[in-house]
C-alpha positions as CSV (number, residue, x, y, z in Angstrom):
1,X,0.0,0.0,0.0
2,X,2.7,2.5,1.0
3,X,4.8,1.6,-2.1
4,X,1.9,2.5,-4.3
5,X,1.3,5.8,-2.5
6,X,5.0,6.6,-2.7
7,X,5.1,5.9,-6.4
8,X,2.1,8.1,-7.1
9,X,3.6,10.8,-5.0
10,X,7.0,10.8,-6.7
11,X,5.3,10.9,-10.1
12,X,3.2,13.9,-9.1
13,X,6.2,15.6,-7.5
14,X,8.2,15.1,-10.7
15,X,5.5,16.7,-12.8
16,X,5.1,19.5,-10.3
17,X,8.8,20.3,-10.2
18,X,8.9,20.4,-14.0
19,X,5.9,22.8,-14.1
20,X,7.3,25.2,-11.4
21,X,10.9,25.1,-12.7
22,X,9.7,26.2,-16.1
23,X,6.9,28.6,-15.2
24,X,8.5,30.4,-12.2
25,X,11.0,32.2,-14.4
26,X,8.0,34.0,-16.1
27,X,6.9,35.3,-12.8
28,X,8.3,38.7,-11.7
29,X,9.7,37.4,-8.4
30,X,13.0,37.6,-6.7
31,X,15.5,34.8,-7.7
32,X,15.8,33.6,-4.1
33,X,12.1,33.1,-3.9
34,X,12.0,31.5,-7.3
35,X,14.6,28.9,-6.3
36,X,12.7,28.5,-3.0
37,X,9.6,27.4,-4.8
38,X,11.6,25.0,-7.0
39,X,13.3,23.4,-3.9
40,X,10.1,23.2,-1.9
41,X,8.3,21.6,-4.9
42,X,11.0,18.8,-5.0
43,X,9.8,17.7,-1.6
44,X,6.2,19.1,-1.3
45,X,5.3,18.1,-4.8
46,X,1.8,19.2,-6.0
47,X,1.1,21.0,-2.7
48,X,4.0,23.4,-3.4
49,X,2.8,23.8,-7.0
50,X,-0.6,24.8,-5.7
51,X,1.0,27.2,-3.2
52,X,2.9,28.8,-6.1
53,X,-0.2,29.2,-8.2
54,X,-2.3,30.6,-5.4
55,X,0.2,32.9,-3.9
56,X,2.8,34.0,-6.4
57,X,2.1,33.2,-10.1
58,X,1.0,36.3,-11.9
59,X,-2.5,35.8,-13.2
60,X,-2.5,38.7,-15.6
61,X,0.4,41.0,-16.9
62,X,1.4,43.8,-14.5
63,X,-0.8,42.4,-11.6
64,X,1.8,40.6,-9.6
65,X,2.4,43.3,-6.9
66,X,-1.4,43.5,-6.2
67,X,-1.8,39.7,-6.5
68,X,0.8,38.9,-3.8
69,X,-0.2,41.8,-1.4
70,X,-2.6,39.9,1.0
71,X,-1.0,39.1,4.3
72,X,-1.7,35.3,4.0
73,X,0.3,35.3,0.7
74,X,3.1,37.3,2.2
75,X,3.3,34.9,5.2
76,X,3.1,31.9,2.8
77,X,6.0,33.3,0.8
78,X,8.0,33.8,4.0
79,X,7.3,30.3,5.2
80,X,8.2,28.9,1.8
81,X,11.5,30.6,1.9
82,X,12.2,29.1,5.3
83,X,11.0,25.6,4.5
84,X,13.1,25.4,1.3
85,X,16.3,26.7,2.8
86,X,16.1,25.2,6.3
87,X,14.3,22.1,5.1
88,X,16.9,21.3,2.6
89,X,19.6,21.5,5.3
90,X,17.5,19.4,7.7
91,X,16.9,16.7,5.2
92,X,20.5,16.7,4.1
93,X,21.5,16.3,7.8
94,X,19.1,13.5,8.2
95,X,20.5,11.7,5.1
96,X,24.1,12.1,6.3
97,X,23.1,10.9,9.8
98,X,21.4,7.9,8.2
99,X,24.5,7.0,6.2
100,X,26.8,7.4,9.1
101,X,24.3,5.7,11.5
102,X,24.7,8.5,14.0
103,X,22.9,8.2,17.4
104,X,19.8,10.3,18.0
105,X,21.5,13.2,19.8
106,X,24.1,13.6,17.0
107,X,21.5,13.1,14.3
108,X,19.3,16.0,15.8
109,X,22.3,18.2,16.2
110,X,23.5,17.7,12.7
111,X,20.0,18.3,11.3
112,X,19.7,21.5,13.2
113,X,23.2,22.9,12.4
114,X,22.8,22.2,8.7
115,X,19.2,23.4,8.6
116,X,19.9,26.6,10.4
117,X,23.3,27.2,8.8
118,X,22.1,26.8,5.2
119,X,18.9,28.7,5.8
120,X,20.6,31.6,7.6
121,X,24.0,31.9,6.0
122,X,22.9,31.4,2.4
123,X,19.2,31.3,1.8
124,X,18.5,34.3,4.0
125,X,21.5,36.5,4.6
126,X,23.3,35.9,1.3
127,X,20.4,35.6,-1.1
128,X,18.6,38.6,0.4
129,X,21.7,40.8,1.1
130,X,20.5,43.5,-1.4
131,X,17.8,44.3,1.1
132,X,20.6,45.3,3.5
133,X,22.3,47.5,0.9
134,X,24.5,44.7,-0.4
135,X,26.2,44.3,3.0
136,X,26.4,40.6,3.9
137,X,27.4,41.1,7.5
138,X,24.5,43.5,8.1
139,X,22.2,41.0,6.4
140,X,23.4,38.3,8.7
141,X,22.5,40.5,11.7
142,X,19.0,41.4,10.6
143,X,18.1,37.9,9.5
144,X,19.3,36.0,12.5
145,X,16.3,36.4,14.8
146,X,13.6,35.7,12.2
147,X,15.6,32.7,10.9
148,X,16.1,31.3,14.4
149,X,12.4,31.6,15.3
150,X,11.1,30.1,12.1
151,X,13.7,27.3,12.0
152,X,12.7,26.1,15.5
153,X,9.0,25.7,14.5
154,X,9.9,24.1,11.2
155,X,12.1,21.5,12.7
156,X,9.7,20.7,15.6
157,X,7.0,19.9,13.0
158,X,9.4,17.8,10.9
159,X,10.7,15.8,13.9
160,X,7.2,14.9,15.1
161,X,6.6,13.2,11.7
162,X,9.9,11.9,10.6
163,X,11.3,10.1,13.7
164,X,8.1,8.2,14.8
165,X,7.1,7.2,11.2
166,X,10.6,6.0,10.2
167,X,10.7,3.9,13.3
168,X,7.5,2.1,12.1
169,X,8.5,1.6,8.5
170,X,11.1,-1.0,7.7
171,X,14.1,0.5,5.9
172,X,12.9,4.0,6.2
173,X,15.9,5.2,8.2
174,X,18.1,4.3,5.2
175,X,18.7,7.3,3.0
176,X,19.0,4.9,0.0
177,X,15.5,3.7,0.5
178,X,12.6,5.7,-1.3
179,X,10.6,5.6,2.0
180,X,13.2,7.8,3.6
181,X,12.6,10.6,1.1
182,X,8.8,10.1,1.1
183,X,8.7,10.4,4.9
184,X,11.0,13.4,4.9
185,X,8.8,15.0,2.3
186,X,5.7,14.6,4.4
187,X,7.7,15.8,7.4
188,X,8.6,19.0,5.5
189,X,4.9,19.6,4.7
190,X,4.0,19.3,8.4
191,X,7.0,21.5,9.4
192,X,5.7,24.1,6.9
193,X,2.3,24.1,8.7
194,X,4.0,24.5,12.1
195,X,6.2,27.4,10.8
196,X,3.4,29.3,9.1
197,X,1.9,31.1,12.2
198,X,5.4,32.2,13.3
199,X,6.1,33.6,9.8
200,X,2.8,35.4,9.8
201,X,3.9,37.1,13.1
202,X,7.4,37.8,11.7
203,X,6.1,39.3,8.5
204,X,3.4,41.5,10.1
205,X,5.9,42.7,12.7
206,X,8.4,43.7,9.9
207,X,11.0,41.2,11.0
208,X,10.8,39.1,7.8
209,X,9.9,39.8,4.2
210,X,7.2,38.1,2.2
211,X,6.7,37.9,-1.6
212,X,8.4,40.4,-3.8
213,X,7.9,41.8,-7.3
214,X,11.0,42.2,-9.5
215,X,10.8,43.6,-13.0
216,X,13.2,44.9,-15.6
217,X,12.1,48.4,-16.5
218,X,12.4,48.7,-20.3
219,X,12.7,52.5,-20.2
220,X,16.1,52.7,-18.6
221,X,17.1,49.0,-18.4
222,X,17.3,49.0,-14.6
223,X,15.9,46.4,-12.3
224,X,13.0,47.7,-10.3
225,X,12.2,45.7,-7.1
226,X,8.8,46.2,-5.7
227,X,8.4,44.3,-2.4
228,X,4.7,43.4,-2.2
229,X,2.7,45.1,0.5
230,X,1.1,43.2,3.3
231,X,-2.7,43.8,3.1
232,X,-4.8,44.5,6.1
233,X,-8.3,45.0,4.7
234,X,-7.5,47.7,2.1
235,X,-4.5,48.9,4.0
236,X,-0.9,47.9,3.4
237,X,1.6,47.0,6.0
238,X,4.9,45.1,6.4
239,X,7.7,45.5,3.9
240,X,5.5,47.2,1.4
241,X,6.2,48.9,-1.9
242,X,10.0,49.0,-1.6
243,X,11.8,49.8,-4.8
244,X,15.3,48.6,-4.9
245,X,17.7,49.7,-7.7
246,X,21.0,47.9,-7.9
247,X,23.1,48.5,-4.7
248,X,20.5,50.9,-3.3
249,X,17.5,50.2,-1.1
250,X,14.7,52.4,-0.3
251,X,12.6,51.4,2.6
252,X,8.9,51.9,2.5
253,X,6.9,53.4,5.4
254,X,4.6,50.9,7.2
255,X,1.0,51.9,7.4
256,X,-0.1,49.2,9.8
257,X,1.4,46.9,12.3
258,X,4.2,47.7,14.7
259,X,7.7,46.5,15.2
260,X,7.6,44.4,18.4
261,X,9.4,45.4,21.6
262,X,12.5,43.5,22.8
263,X,10.3,41.9,25.4
264,X,7.8,40.6,22.8
265,X,10.7,39.3,20.7
266,X,12.2,37.5,23.7
267,X,8.9,36.0,24.7
268,X,8.2,34.7,21.1
269,X,11.7,33.4,20.8
270,X,11.4,31.6,24.2
271,X,8.2,30.0,23.0
272,X,9.8,28.7,19.8
273,X,12.7,27.2,21.8
274,X,10.3,25.6,24.3
275,X,8.3,24.0,21.5
276,X,11.3,22.6,19.8
277,X,12.9,21.5,23.1
278,X,9.7,19.7,24.1
279,X,9.5,17.9,20.8
280,X,13.2,16.8,21.1
281,X,12.6,15.5,24.6
282,X,9.5,13.5,23.5
283,X,11.4,12.0,20.6
284,X,14.4,11.2,22.8
285,X,12.2,9.4,25.4
286,X,10.5,7.5,22.6
287,X,13.8,6.3,21.2
288,X,15.2,5.4,24.7
289,X,12.1,3.3,25.4
290,X,12.5,1.5,22.0
291,X,16.1,0.9,22.7
């Protein structure tokens, strides 16, 4: 039964990746987010393709900025960016741990380090450094907190699915077994769901970006970057309407929402750590009882 489900899933995922990988380059989106959709589709298959169509794919010419403006789409784009970068690192860590037959503690550590490292150092700070005026060190600083918060929730959701399920399916802990990749794909989808509320909070508090609109202006051949507005009713908030010429960033004023206080940031961060810590303890106890 599982073999048939996996085969169908892999076929659908392959078709979805082909569609997104071709179509996304016609969408006036930032390259980092384009690649994010492609990577996410490799694992989330048709669900990621549906997310792309509903939240980012331009329905009519010159309508992308308005199309991606609603907050739920901004938050979805932010979560997608997290799930593709962090998720790729987590899954890579799980595969390496499987091949090396690492114990649970080292497995979790490797997954977290690779997930956070790849997501923060490359997929957030490097890929989005233009938003920090091209300064990579500044980009590292401003992306650390949102990356940390989002990563914790993503990994918590993934662990709740991957570890118990793999323990029940023969051969699933082997990275050379198709069931490993199927289970990790399902885990990433659940991790995405876990991380979405956190990304909603981060986007509406201006700590993380959502979808963007990037076009090549034919009049003067310069790139015009319009970060889509977060919509609250008919009002716009978040990182809205920012136009970024090469090596220059203009920040838009926010009409709604507030940057959170240090206390609020500390509280939310503590909650994210507590959630991940609780999941890790539960999984550790489960494996100790099985052993």
